[in-house]
N, C-alpha and C positions, 0 to 999 in steps of 0.2 A: 504494499500499499504506500502511496505517496505521503510525504510528510508535509505539514502545514507550510514550511518554508518554500516549497515548490509551488509556484503560481500556476493558476489555470485561466484559460481565456474566458472572458465575459464580453462579448462583442469585441470592440477595438481595444478593450482594456485587459489587464492582467491582475488577478485578485488571489487571495488565499482561498483554499478550498472550503474552509469553514468561515461563513459570514455571520451576520446577525439579523434575525427577523424581529423588527421592532413592534409588531403587532401587539404584543402582550403588555406594552408599557401604557396601558389605558385602564378604565374601569371595567367591570364585568361586561361580557359580551362585545368587547372592543368598543365600548361606548363610554363617553365621559372621561373625566381625569383619573390618573392612577391614584390609589390609596395613598401612596407616599411619593410626592414628586421629587423630593430630593434624592430618594433611592433610585428613581427612574433615571435622573440626570447622572448619578453615580454609575449605574449600570452602563450607560452609553460611553461614558469616559473610560470605564475599565476595559470595555470591548476594544476600543481603538488602542489603548495602552497594550492590550493583550495580543495585538497583531491583526485585529479585524480590519479590513479595508473595503468591505462590502456590506452595506446595511440596506436592507429592504424595508420600505416604508409605503404609505399611501395617504393621500389627503382624507380619505374617508375612514381612517382609523382615528376614532375619537368623536366627531371628525375634527380635523386640523391638530388635535392634541399631539400626536406623535410627531409630526413635522416640526411643531413649535418646540417640542423637547429636544429634538435633534439640533435645531438651530441654537437653543439655549446652551446645550451641553458642548457643542463641537465647534461653534464658529470662534475664530477662523478655521475653516475646514482643513484638515491636512490635505497635502497636494495629491496624495494617492488614494484618498477616500473616494469610493464610488457609491453614490447614492442612487438607488433604484426605486422608482415609485411605479404605481399603476393607476390606470384610469378605467372608466367604464361602469363603476359601481358608485352608489351614493347611499345616503342614510336618511330615513324619514324621522318624524319628530320623536318616535318611540325607540329609535335605535335600529329598526329593521334595515336590512340590507335591500336596496332597490336598484334597478337598472338606471344608469345615468350615462347612456352610451350613444346617443345620436351624435353625429359627427361634430356639430357645434358645441355639444356638451363635452365631449372629449377635448376640444381645444380649450374650452374654459377651464376644465380641470387641470390640464398642464399648466396653464398659466397661474391657477390657484396654487399648485405645487411650487412653482417658482417663487411665488410671493411668500408662501409660508416658510419655505426652506431658506429664502433669501439668496437665490441662485440666479444667474444669467441664463444657464442652460442646464438641463438635467442630463447626466450621462446616459441613463437607460430609462425608458418608460414602457411598461407592459400594458397592452391592450387586454383587459379582462373581458372575456365573452361571458355574457350573462343570459343570452336567449338564442344564439345561433347554433342549432343543432348540426348544421352543415353549411359549407361555404354557400353564400347567397349574394344577391346584389347589395343588401345592406352591410354585409361584411366587407364587400369591396368599397363602399363609401366610408366605412370606418378605417380601413387601411389607408385610403386617400387622405383622410384628416391626419392620421399619424404621419404619413409621408410628408405632407405639407408642413407639419410642425417640425419635421427633422430638416427639411429644406430651408425653412425660415430660421434655423438655428436655435430653436427652443429646446430640442433634444438632440443627442448625439447618436443614439441606437434605438431601434424599436424592438420590443419583446411582444410575446403573446402569452396569454395565461388561459387555462381552462379550455384547451383546444383538443380537437381530434387530429388524427394523422392527415385527414383530407384538408382541414384548415392549414396545417403546416405546409403541405405540398402546394396548395393554392396560393398562399401568401409568398412563397419563395418564388413564385412566377413574376411577382411585381416588385419585390423589395428584399434586401438582405435583412436578416434577423440577428439581433444580438444574443437572445436567450429565449427559453421557453419555460414557463412556470406552470407545472401541473401537479395535481394531487398524486402522491406517490409514497408508499412506505413499504416496509417489509412484508405486510400481510395484505396489501393492496397495490398490486402492480398492474392494474388495468392499463396504465399509460406506457407500458413497456414498448409497444411499437412506436410510439412518439419518441421515447428515449432512444430506441435503436436508430431512427431516422436522424435525430439530432447528432448522434454520435458519428453516424456515417458522414454527415456534412459538417462536422465540426462546431456545431452550435451548442453553447452552454444549456445545459438542463439543470433547472433549479427546482427540486421538489418542494412543495409546501405540505405541511402536515407530516413531515418525514418521522416525528416522534409520536404521531397519533393525536396531536393537538391536546395532550394532557388527559386523554380519555382514561377512566378507570374501569374496573371490572375484570372478569377472567379473559375477555377478548381483547383487551387493551394491548397495543403494541409492546409496551415496556413490561406487561405481566404475562406475556405469552411464555408457556413453560420452556420452549426452545431457547428463547432470548434469555431468561433468567438463568437457565442452566449454563449456557455457553459464557455468559457474562462472569458467572461465579468461577467457572473453570479458568478463565483468563485473568481473574483478579481486577475486573473493571466494572462499571456500572452499566445497567442495561441501555441506558441513553448513549453511553460511549461506544458500546458496542454496535448498536443500531447505526449510529452516525458513521462509524468507521466502515461497517459494511456497505452502506450506501455510497460512500465515496470510492470504495473499491470496485464498484459495479461498472464504471466507465471513466475514461480520462476527461471527459467533459462535464462530469458531475460536480455541482456545488451544492452545499447545504447551508440553510439559513435558520437554525434552531433559534427559538425565542427563548428569553429569560426575563423574569421580573425581579431577580435577586442577583447579587454579585456572586454568591456560591454556586447558584445554578449555572450561571455564565461560565464560571470557571471549569465546572464539570464538563460542560459542553465542548469548550475549547481544548480541554485535555484529550479529547477524542482523537486529535491529530497525531498523537504519540501511540496510539493503540495498534498492535501488531496482530494482525489476524493469521490464523493457520487454516489449512484447507478444511479441517473439521468444522470450524465455526462458519466458515463461508458456505460450506454445503449444508450445514444443518439449517442455517437461516434461509437459504434459497429454497429449501424444500418446503417451507411453510406455505 
């Protein structure tokens, strides 16, 4: 397995394999302020100090809360820090996630991200699909809005999220892509065909929910008997095992585990030093 000091491509950039997903730096259900704002700022600063140079965010986290925390904690931004945001979703008054994905709404969301993060241009912005079961004319219009934002200098690279293999192949006919973000973890590999195509084309694949979104119960990712057994055998935590296994799947894989405490953050970052053996790889792959 590659070590954290060895960078991997993210569009035109190069980042450490383990980044940071900032979604959890909010209140319950990714809505409202965090219970401890000072700790949230500390987590962000500790992440960068620990070698993270890829932070995943979105204006609709909070909304606005996470972007404002990133700005407060990290400005002036380190030169190598790559901030990746996403557009296509919004929030209603009760915190529900809604589609906000008309072409003009995508442009507005990009501009809002720029304002709340205090940036002139965003390194990467993912278009998150909310209602496109397959490529259609509306998807073409969305891609057109993203391409226009890139051509106007508002973003450097376009990413896609929550997509099918058909979306990926269709989009690549009209634009280069910096990354793909899809739901993917050790017990749910439905996006394996998308990962395989991204690997073949050298496009970064960034799974969200790689640790199961903190779910509990006997079927939770970190409680699966195979995960617990192999983690204990190797002397690592279940989260560290799963992150190391995910990174070992492909050279274009990047992970963005979230954390709301410094201790949890440090546990995740330590996964870069985990050495997997064939038994662990095969045991988890068989799930």
